[in-house]
DRENFI-149990 format. One record per residue (C-alpha): x, z, y; residue number from 0; residue in one letter. Coordinates in Angstrom, 1 decimal, m for minus. Example, Ala and Ser with C-alpha at 12.3 -4.5 7.8 and 13.67 -1.06 7.14 Angstrom:
2
<<12.3; 7.8; m4.5>; 0; A>;
<<13.7; 7.1; m1.1>; 1; S>;
***
This chain:
420
<<46.4; 27.2; 31.2>; 0; M>;
<<47.1; 30.0; 33.6>; 1; L>;
<<43.5; 29.9; 34.7>; 2; A>;
<<42.4; 30.2; 31.1>; 3; T>;
<<44.7; 33.2; 30.6>; 4; A>;
<<43.4; 34.8; 33.7>; 5; A>;
<<39.8; 34.3; 32.8>; 6; A>;
<<40.5; 35.7; 29.4>; 7; T>;
<<41.8; 39.0; 30.7>; 8; T>;
<<38.3; 39.8; 31.9>; 9; T>;
<<37.4; 40.0; 28.2>; 10; D>;
<<39.9; 42.8; 27.6>; 11; M>;
<<37.6; 45.5; 28.9>; 12; K>;
<<36.9; 48.0; 26.2>; 13; G>;
<<40.1; 47.2; 24.4>; 14; W>;
<<42.8; 49.8; 24.7>; 15; D>;
<<45.8; 47.5; 25.1>; 16; F>;
<<48.2; 50.3; 25.8>; 17; V>;
<<47.2; 52.1; 22.6>; 18; A>;
<<47.5; 48.9; 20.6>; 19; E>;
<<51.0; 48.3; 22.0>; 20; L>;
<<52.0; 51.8; 21.1>; 21; Q>;
<<50.8; 51.3; 17.5>; 22; K>;
<<52.7; 48.1; 17.3>; 23; L>;
<<55.9; 49.7; 18.6>; 24; K>;
<<55.6; 52.6; 16.1>; 25; E>;
<<55.1; 50.2; 13.2>; 26; E>;
<<58.3; 48.2; 14.2>; 27; F>;
<<60.2; 51.4; 14.6>; 28; K>;
<<59.3; 52.8; 11.2>; 29; S>;
<<59.1; 49.6; 9.1>; 30; G>;
<<60.6; 46.7; 11.1>; 31; G>;
<<59.2; 43.2; 11.3>; 32; V>;
<<57.2; 43.3; 8.1>; 33; E>;
<<55.4; 46.4; 9.1>; 34; A>;
<<54.5; 44.8; 12.5>; 35; G>;
<<53.2; 41.8; 10.7>; 36; R>;
<<51.2; 43.9; 8.4>; 37; A>;
<<49.6; 45.7; 11.3>; 38; L>;
<<48.6; 42.4; 13.0>; 39; L>;
<<47.1; 41.3; 9.7>; 40; E>;
<<45.1; 44.5; 9.4>; 41; R>;
<<43.9; 44.0; 12.9>; 42; K>;
<<42.8; 40.4; 12.1>; 43; R>;
<<40.9; 41.6; 9.0>; 44; D>;
<<39.1; 44.6; 10.5>; 45; E>;
<<35.8; 42.7; 10.1>; 46; W>;
<<36.2; 43.0; 6.4>; 47; K>;
<<35.8; 46.8; 6.6>; 48; Q>;
<<32.3; 46.6; 8.1>; 49; I>;
<<29.4; 47.0; 5.5>; 50; P>;
<<26.6; 44.5; 5.9>; 51; L>;
<<23.4; 45.1; 3.9>; 52; N>;
<<20.6; 42.6; 3.7>; 53; V>;
<<17.3; 43.4; 1.8>; 54; A>;
<<15.6; 40.4; 0.1>; 55; V>;
<<12.0; 41.6; m0.7>; 56; I>;
<<9.3; 40.0; m2.7>; 57; G>;
<<7.1; 40.0; m5.8>; 58; R>;
<<8.1; 38.5; m9.1>; 59; P>;
<<8.6; 34.7; m9.2>; 60; G>;
<<8.8; 34.0; m5.5>; 61; V>;
<<12.4; 32.9; m5.7>; 62; G>;
<<14.4; 35.9; m4.5>; 63; K>;
<<17.3; 35.4; m6.9>; 64; S>;
<<17.5; 31.7; m6.2>; 65; T>;
<<17.6; 32.4; m2.4>; 66; F>;
<<20.3; 35.0; m2.8>; 67; I>;
<<22.4; 32.5; m4.7>; 68; N>;
<<21.7; 29.8; m2.1>; 69; A>;
<<22.7; 31.8; 1.0>; 70; I>;
<<25.9; 32.9; m0.8>; 71; R>;
<<26.5; 29.3; m1.9>; 72; R>;
<<26.8; 30.1; m5.6>; 73; V>;
<<24.8; 29.1; m8.7>; 74; D>;
<<23.1; 31.3; m11.3>; 75; A>;
<<25.8; 30.3; m13.8>; 76; D>;
<<28.7; 31.2; m11.5>; 77; D>;
<<30.5; 34.5; m11.7>; 78; E>;
<<28.5; 36.9; m9.6>; 79; G>;
<<25.4; 34.7; m9.5>; 80; G>;
<<22.0; 36.4; m9.5>; 81; A>;
<<20.1; 35.7; m12.7>; 82; P>;
<<17.3; 33.2; m12.4>; 83; V>;
<<14.5; 32.8; m15.0>; 84; G>;
<<10.9; 32.9; m15.8>; 85; V>;
<<10.9; 36.6; m16.5>; 86; N>;
<<11.0; 39.3; m13.8>; 87; E>;
<<14.7; 40.2; m13.0>; 88; T>;
<<14.1; 42.8; m10.3>; 89; T>;
<<13.6; 46.1; m12.1>; 90; V>;
<<15.4; 48.5; m9.8>; 91; D>;
<<16.4; 49.0; m6.1>; 92; V>;
<<20.1; 49.3; m6.6>; 93; D>;
<<21.1; 45.8; m7.5>; 94; H>;
<<23.2; 44.0; m4.9>; 95; S>;
<<25.1; 40.7; m4.9>; 96; Y>;
<<28.2; 40.5; m2.7>; 97; P>;
<<29.1; 37.4; m0.8>; 98; H>;
<<32.2; 35.6; m2.3>; 99; P>;
<<33.9; 35.5; 1.1>; 100; N>;
<<33.3; 39.2; 1.8>; 101; N>;
<<32.5; 41.9; m0.8>; 102; P>;
<<31.0; 44.1; 1.9>; 103; L>;
<<28.3; 41.6; 2.8>; 104; L>;
<<25.6; 42.4; 0.2>; 105; K>;
<<22.2; 40.9; m0.5>; 106; F>;
<<19.9; 43.3; m2.3>; 107; W>;
<<17.2; 42.0; m4.6>; 108; D>;
<<14.3; 44.3; m4.1>; 109; L>;
<<10.8; 44.4; m5.6>; 110; P>;
<<7.8; 43.9; m3.5>; 111; G>;
<<5.7; 46.8; m2.2>; 112; V>;
<<2.2; 47.7; m3.5>; 113; G>;
<<2.8; 47.7; m7.3>; 114; T>;
<<2.2; 50.7; m9.6>; 115; D>;
<<5.9; 51.2; m9.8>; 116; R>;
<<6.6; 50.8; m6.1>; 117; F>;
<<3.5; 52.0; m4.1>; 118; P>;
<<3.3; 52.1; m0.4>; 119; R>;
<<3.4; 55.9; m0.3>; 120; Q>;
<<7.0; 56.1; m1.6>; 121; T>;
<<8.3; 52.6; m1.1>; 122; Y>;
<<10.4; 53.2; 2.0>; 123; L>;
<<12.2; 56.2; 0.5>; 124; S>;
<<12.4; 54.4; m2.9>; 125; D>;
<<14.5; 51.6; m1.3>; 126; I>;
<<16.3; 53.9; 1.1>; 127; Q>;
<<15.2; 51.7; 4.0>; 128; V>;
<<17.7; 53.0; 6.6>; 129; D>;
<<20.7; 51.6; 4.7>; 130; R>;
<<19.8; 48.0; 5.4>; 131; F>;
<<20.7; 46.0; 8.5>; 132; D>;
<<18.2; 43.2; 8.0>; 133; F>;
<<15.1; 42.4; 5.9>; 134; F>;
<<13.8; 39.1; 4.5>; 135; L>;
<<10.3; 39.2; 3.2>; 136; L>;
<<9.8; 36.3; 0.7>; 137; I>;
<<6.8; 34.7; m0.8>; 138; T>;
<<6.1; 31.4; m2.6>; 139; A>;
<<2.5; 31.2; m1.3>; 140; D>;
<<0.7; 33.5; 1.0>; 141; R>;
<<2.0; 36.7; 2.5>; 142; F>;
<<0.0; 39.8; 1.5>; 143; T>;
<<m1.3; 42.8; 3.5>; 144; E>;
<<1.5; 44.7; 1.7>; 145; D>;
<<4.1; 42.3; 3.2>; 146; D>;
<<2.7; 42.7; 6.7>; 147; T>;
<<2.4; 46.5; 6.4>; 148; W>;
<<6.0; 46.5; 5.4>; 149; L>;
<<7.0; 44.4; 8.3>; 150; G>;
<<5.2; 46.8; 10.6>; 151; G>;
<<7.2; 49.7; 9.1>; 152; E>;
<<10.4; 47.9; 9.8>; 153; F>;
<<9.4; 47.3; 13.4>; 154; A>;
<<8.7; 51.0; 13.9>; 155; K>;
<<12.3; 51.6; 12.9>; 156; R>;
<<13.6; 48.8; 15.2>; 157; N>;
<<14.7; 46.9; 12.1>; 158; K>;
<<14.8; 43.1; 12.3>; 159; K>;
<<12.9; 41.1; 9.7>; 160; Y>;
<<11.8; 37.5; 8.9>; 161; F>;
<<9.2; 36.0; 6.8>; 162; F>;
<<10.5; 33.3; 4.4>; 163; V>;
<<8.2; 30.9; 2.5>; 164; R>;
<<10.1; 29.4; m0.5>; 165; T>;
<<9.6; 26.6; m3.1>; 166; K>;
<<8.5; 24.0; m0.5>; 167; V>;
<<10.1; 21.3; m2.6>; 168; G>;
<<7.9; 22.3; m5.6>; 169; A>;
<<4.8; 22.1; m3.4>; 170; D>;
<<5.7; 18.6; m2.3>; 171; I>;
<<6.4; 17.5; m5.8>; 172; S>;
<<3.0; 18.9; m7.0>; 173; N>;
<<1.2; 17.2; m4.1>; 174; N>;
<<2.8; 13.9; m5.0>; 175; K>;
<<1.7; 14.2; m8.6>; 176; K>;
<<m1.8; 15.1; m7.5>; 177; A>;
<<m2.1; 12.5; m4.8>; 178; H>;
<<0.2; 9.6; m5.7>; 179; P>;
<<m1.6; 7.1; m3.4>; 180; K>;
<<m2.0; 9.2; m0.3>; 181; T>;
<<1.0; 11.6; m0.6>; 182; H>;
<<3.2; 12.0; 2.6>; 183; K>;
<<5.9; 14.6; 2.5>; 184; E>;
<<5.8; 15.3; 6.3>; 185; D>;
<<2.0; 15.9; 6.1>; 186; D>;
<<2.5; 18.4; 3.2>; 187; V>;
<<5.2; 20.3; 5.1>; 188; V>;
<<3.1; 20.4; 8.3>; 189; R>;
<<0.1; 21.7; 6.3>; 190; D>;
<<2.2; 24.5; 4.7>; 191; I>;
<<3.6; 25.4; 8.1>; 192; R>;
<<0.3; 25.5; 9.9>; 193; E>;
<<m1.5; 27.4; 7.2>; 194; S>;
<<1.3; 30.0; 6.9>; 195; T>;
<<1.4; 30.5; 10.6>; 196; Q>;
<<m2.3; 30.8; 10.9>; 197; E>;
<<m2.5; 33.3; 8.1>; 198; H>;
<<0.2; 35.4; 9.7>; 199; L>;
<<m1.6; 35.2; 13.0>; 200; K>;
<<m4.8; 36.5; 11.4>; 201; Q>;
<<m3.0; 39.5; 10.1>; 202; I>;
<<m1.3; 40.2; 13.4>; 203; G>;
<<2.2; 38.9; 12.6>; 204; C>;
<<2.4; 35.7; 14.6>; 205; D>;
<<5.3; 37.1; 16.7>; 206; N>;
<<7.6; 37.3; 13.6>; 207; V>;
<<9.7; 34.2; 12.8>; 208; P>;
<<8.7; 32.4; 9.6>; 209; V>;
<<10.8; 29.8; 7.8>; 210; F>;
<<9.9; 27.2; 5.2>; 211; L>;
<<12.8; 26.6; 2.7>; 212; I>;
<<13.7; 25.3; m0.7>; 213; D>;
<<16.7; 27.1; m2.1>; 214; S>;
<<17.7; 24.0; m4.1>; 215; Y>;
<<17.6; 21.7; m1.1>; 216; K>;
<<19.5; 23.5; 1.7>; 217; L>;
<<19.8; 20.5; 4.0>; 218; K>;
<<16.0; 20.1; 4.1>; 219; K>;
<<13.3; 22.1; 5.8>; 220; F>;
<<14.4; 25.3; 7.6>; 221; D>;
<<17.3; 26.7; 5.7>; 222; F>;
<<19.9; 25.9; 8.3>; 223; D>;
<<17.6; 27.2; 11.0>; 224; L>;
<<17.0; 30.4; 9.0>; 225; L>;
<<20.8; 31.0; 8.8>; 226; E>;
<<21.3; 30.5; 12.5>; 227; R>;
<<18.4; 32.8; 13.5>; 228; R>;
<<19.6; 35.3; 10.9>; 229; F>;
<<23.0; 35.5; 12.7>; 230; I>;
<<21.5; 35.5; 16.2>; 231; E>;
<<19.1; 38.4; 15.4>; 232; D>;
<<21.6; 40.4; 13.3>; 233; F>;
<<22.6; 43.8; 14.8>; 234; P>;
<<25.2; 43.1; 17.5>; 235; K>;
<<27.8; 45.5; 16.4>; 236; P>;
<<28.0; 43.7; 13.0>; 237; K>;
<<27.3; 40.1; 14.1>; 238; K>;
<<30.9; 39.1; 14.2>; 239; S>;
<<31.6; 40.2; 10.7>; 240; A>;
<<28.5; 38.3; 9.5>; 241; L>;
<<29.7; 35.1; 11.2>; 242; V>;
<<33.1; 35.3; 9.6>; 243; L>;
<<31.6; 36.1; 6.2>; 244; S>;
<<29.3; 33.1; 5.8>; 245; L>;
<<30.5; 29.7; 4.8>; 246; Q>;
<<30.8; 26.8; 7.3>; 247; A>;
<<28.3; 24.4; 5.8>; 248; T>;
<<26.6; 23.0; 8.9>; 249; S>;
<<27.4; 21.9; 12.4>; 250; V>;
<<25.7; 25.0; 13.7>; 251; E>;
<<27.8; 27.3; 11.5>; 252; M>;
<<31.0; 25.6; 12.6>; 253; I>;
<<30.0; 26.1; 16.2>; 254; S>;
<<29.3; 29.8; 15.6>; 255; L>;
<<32.5; 30.3; 13.8>; 256; K>;
<<34.6; 28.5; 16.4>; 257; V>;
<<33.0; 30.6; 19.2>; 258; A>;
<<33.8; 33.8; 17.2>; 259; E>;
<<37.4; 32.7; 16.5>; 260; L>;
<<38.0; 31.8; 20.1>; 261; R>;
<<36.6; 35.1; 21.3>; 262; S>;
<<39.3; 36.9; 19.1>; 263; R>;
<<42.1; 34.7; 20.2>; 264; M>;
<<43.2; 36.6; 23.3>; 265; W>;
<<43.9; 39.7; 21.3>; 266; K>;
<<46.5; 37.9; 19.2>; 267; Q>;
<<48.0; 36.3; 22.3>; 268; A>;
<<48.1; 39.7; 24.1>; 269; A>;
<<49.9; 41.3; 21.2>; 270; L>;
<<52.3; 38.4; 21.1>; 271; S>;
<<53.2; 39.0; 24.7>; 272; A>;
<<53.5; 42.8; 24.0>; 273; A>;
<<56.2; 42.1; 21.4>; 274; V>;
<<58.5; 41.1; 24.3>; 275; T>;
<<58.5; 44.8; 25.3>; 276; A>;
<<60.1; 45.8; 22.0>; 277; I>;
<<63.9; 45.7; 22.3>; 278; P>;
<<64.7; 43.7; 19.0>; 279; V>;
<<66.7; 40.5; 19.5>; 280; P>;
<<64.8; 37.4; 18.4>; 281; G>;
<<61.7; 39.4; 17.6>; 282; L>;
<<59.4; 37.7; 20.1>; 283; S>;
<<60.1; 34.3; 18.7>; 284; L>;
<<59.6; 35.4; 15.1>; 285; V>;
<<56.3; 37.2; 15.8>; 286; M>;
<<55.0; 34.3; 18.0>; 287; D>;
<<55.6; 31.9; 15.1>; 288; I>;
<<54.1; 34.3; 12.7>; 289; G>;
<<51.0; 34.9; 14.8>; 290; I>;
<<50.3; 31.1; 15.3>; 291; V>;
<<51.0; 30.5; 11.6>; 292; T>;
<<48.7; 33.2; 10.2>; 293; E>;
<<45.9; 32.7; 12.7>; 294; E>;
<<46.0; 28.9; 11.9>; 295; S>;
<<45.6; 29.6; 8.2>; 296; K>;
<<42.8; 31.9; 9.0>; 297; F>;
<<41.0; 29.2; 11.1>; 298; Y>;
<<41.7; 26.7; 8.2>; 299; F>;
<<39.8; 28.9; 5.7>; 300; T>;
<<37.1; 30.0; 8.1>; 301; Q>;
<<36.2; 26.4; 8.9>; 302; L>;
<<36.0; 25.5; 5.2>; 303; G>;
<<39.0; 23.2; 5.1>; 304; L>;
<<40.8; 25.0; 2.2>; 305; D>;
<<40.6; 23.6; m1.3>; 306; E>;
<<38.2; 26.3; m2.6>; 307; T>;
<<35.8; 25.9; 0.2>; 308; S>;
<<35.9; 22.1; 0.1>; 309; L>;
<<35.1; 22.0; m3.6>; 310; K>;
<<32.3; 24.5; m3.1>; 311; R>;
<<30.9; 22.4; m0.3>; 312; Y>;
<<31.3; 19.1; m2.3>; 313; A>;
<<29.3; 20.6; m5.2>; 314; E>;
<<26.6; 21.9; m2.8>; 315; L>;
<<26.1; 18.6; m1.1>; 316; T>;
<<26.7; 16.4; m4.2>; 317; K>;
<<29.6; 14.8; m2.3>; 318; T>;
<<32.8; 13.4; m3.9>; 319; D>;
<<35.4; 16.1; m3.4>; 320; Y>;
<<38.2; 13.6; m3.1>; 321; E>;
<<36.4; 12.0; m0.1>; 322; S>;
<<36.3; 15.3; 1.7>; 323; L>;
<<39.9; 16.1; 0.8>; 324; K>;
<<41.0; 12.8; 2.1>; 325; A>;
<<39.6; 13.6; 5.6>; 326; I>;
<<41.5; 16.9; 5.7>; 327; V>;
<<44.8; 15.3; 4.5>; 328; V>;
<<44.6; 12.3; 6.8>; 329; S>;
<<43.6; 14.2; 9.9>; 330; S>;
<<46.0; 17.2; 9.5>; 331; L>;
<<48.9; 15.4; 7.8>; 332; G>;
<<52.3; 14.4; 9.1>; 333; G>;
<<53.6; 16.6; 12.0>; 334; F>;
<<50.1; 17.4; 13.3>; 335; E>;
<<48.4; 20.7; 13.1>; 336; I>;
<<48.8; 21.3; 9.3>; 337; R>;
<<52.4; 20.4; 9.4>; 338; S>;
<<52.9; 22.8; 12.4>; 339; I>;
<<51.5; 25.6; 10.2>; 340; V>;
<<53.6; 24.7; 7.2>; 341; D>;
<<56.8; 24.3; 9.3>; 342; T>;
<<56.2; 27.6; 10.9>; 343; C>;
<<55.8; 29.2; 7.6>; 344; A>;
<<59.1; 27.7; 6.3>; 345; N>;
<<61.2; 28.7; 9.3>; 346; V>;
<<59.8; 31.9; 10.5>; 347; K>;
<<61.9; 34.0; 8.1>; 348; G>;
<<65.1; 32.1; 8.9>; 349; A>;
<<64.4; 32.4; 12.6>; 350; A>;
<<65.3; 36.1; 12.5>; 351; L>;
<<68.1; 36.6; 15.1>; 352; G>;
<<69.7; 33.1; 14.8>; 353; T>;
<<69.9; 30.8; 17.7>; 354; A>;
<<70.4; 27.8; 15.4>; 355; A>;
<<67.1; 28.5; 13.6>; 356; A>;
<<65.3; 28.9; 17.0>; 357; A>;
<<66.7; 25.5; 18.1>; 358; E>;
<<65.5; 24.0; 14.8>; 359; E>;
<<62.0; 25.4; 15.5>; 360; C>;
<<62.1; 23.8; 18.9>; 361; L>;
<<63.1; 20.5; 17.5>; 362; R>;
<<60.2; 20.3; 15.0>; 363; Y>;
<<57.6; 22.4; 16.9>; 364; I>;
<<57.4; 21.6; 20.6>; 365; P>;
<<54.7; 24.3; 21.0>; 366; L>;
<<57.3; 27.0; 20.6>; 367; I>;
<<58.6; 26.1; 24.1>; 368; E>;
<<55.4; 27.5; 25.4>; 369; F>;
<<55.8; 30.6; 23.3>; 370; L>;
<<59.3; 31.3; 24.6>; 371; I>;
<<58.5; 30.5; 28.3>; 372; A>;
<<55.3; 32.5; 28.6>; 373; A>;
<<54.2; 34.5; 25.5>; 374; P>;
<<50.6; 35.1; 26.4>; 375; F>;
<<49.6; 31.7; 27.7>; 376; P>;
<<51.9; 30.0; 25.2>; 377; G>;
<<50.4; 31.6; 22.1>; 378; T>;
<<46.9; 31.3; 23.5>; 379; Y>;
<<47.4; 27.6; 24.2>; 380; Y>;
<<48.9; 27.0; 20.7>; 381; A>;
<<46.0; 28.7; 19.0>; 382; L>;
<<43.4; 26.8; 21.1>; 383; N>;
<<45.1; 23.5; 20.2>; 384; L>;
<<45.1; 24.4; 16.5>; 385; V>;
<<41.4; 25.5; 16.6>; 386; L>;
<<40.3; 22.4; 18.5>; 387; D>;
<<41.9; 20.1; 16.0>; 388; K>;
<<40.5; 22.0; 13.0>; 389; M>;
<<37.0; 22.0; 14.5>; 390; E>;
<<37.1; 18.3; 14.8>; 391; R>;
<<38.2; 17.9; 11.2>; 392; V>;
<<35.5; 20.3; 10.0>; 393; A>;
<<32.9; 18.3; 11.8>; 394; L>;
<<34.2; 15.1; 10.2>; 395; E>;
<<33.8; 16.8; 6.8>; 396; V>;
<<30.2; 17.8; 7.6>; 397; I>;
<<29.4; 14.2; 8.8>; 398; Q>;
<<30.9; 12.7; 5.6>; 399; C>;
<<28.7; 15.0; 3.4>; 400; A>;
<<25.6; 14.2; 5.5>; 401; A>;
<<26.2; 10.4; 5.1>; 402; E>;
<<26.7; 10.8; 1.4>; 403; S>;
<<23.5; 12.8; 1.1>; 404; A>;
<<21.6; 10.3; 3.1>; 405; A>;
<<22.9; 7.5; 0.9>; 406; S>;
<<21.9; 9.4; m2.3>; 407; A>;
<<18.5; 10.1; m0.9>; 408; S>;
<<18.0; 6.4; m0.1>; 409; S>;
<<19.0; 5.5; m3.6>; 410; D>;
<<16.6; 8.0; m5.1>; 411; E>;
<<13.8; 6.6; m2.9>; 412; S>;
<<14.6; 3.0; m4.1>; 413; D>;
<<14.4; 4.2; m7.7>; 414; D>;
<<11.0; 5.8; m7.1>; 415; D>;
<<9.7; 2.6; m5.6>; 416; D>;
<<10.8; 0.7; m8.7>; 417; D>;
<<9.0; 3.0; m11.0>; 418; D>;
<<5.9; 1.4; m12.6>; 419; P>;
***
């Protein structure tokens, strides 16, 4: 553990620990324990103050609205869902859709370039190009010269962009209807990929990533890969906020979130240790319990283990919600991680200044021994233990949903084989 703590101190460069400690002392002096907790909470949620703007650009009918709903994990009928229909819904450049996990992560539905209303000459100023962090150029068939011209303009401004080819599922379905005897899904997808890449190569854009997706089938084709590359290529100063904003709906997303949560862990542990320098009896114990409790709840939500996230994920994957819930309850029940969180929440208020309450914490929560003996490594160890456990449970949830989807797909295939 000491080696872990020592290694972690190398990450503290660039963080003004003395200034943070002074702020913490001032908050305690002016407002007591609650003010100190509020400061730590604000520090934990600083990522929610960073604006993230993503432009989704394409001509009418290419599936922009459906994609915007898919990446936010909402439906058109949900509150805040982007309208989806046969008529053109993009009539201006000021319509954005916030992510349900973070209102400052906005996906903007923008019209394609090269129309009478949005000609090349004024397009970049029309959309206020510099306000966006990332661009997704979408089509349902072939990318046009206007699309590639636009990509070139983004590159001149050092803006990241991807090409996204949508409605792959519809292409497969149409091919199956047209060629019922010779149809092979893998061949159709390969042909679409090769023709798209060849076309982009011909127009000088073969070095730009292109993804084949179907916004109604997120576990097929390139949707997970698109999300991962989207995060990897996002501007570095804002990447952390993006990771924490998106929902954990894949093994890759869980891995990215765990890495991000672990990279933040040492700050909480350092502030926990700093509290020992504040001369308030019993304060260190109270704050250590509070930090572990609140951070654990944050991990719980970030990894999609809370009720709202589980229901959303069950609906997305067509999985029985009770099956997913049972995994969380059985794995985090009793006096394991979830009980540690609940018990901390119950006793942290009573622990203020009373030795009996502290002893009660020690009886039910052995981890507190670490917190008292060595605040930094103790808190860091506790948070690692909690995160490791929750990561395993989140992966079990993903695995259960994947098995359910595979079973449903097999049943559908059997039904198709039975059709006359």
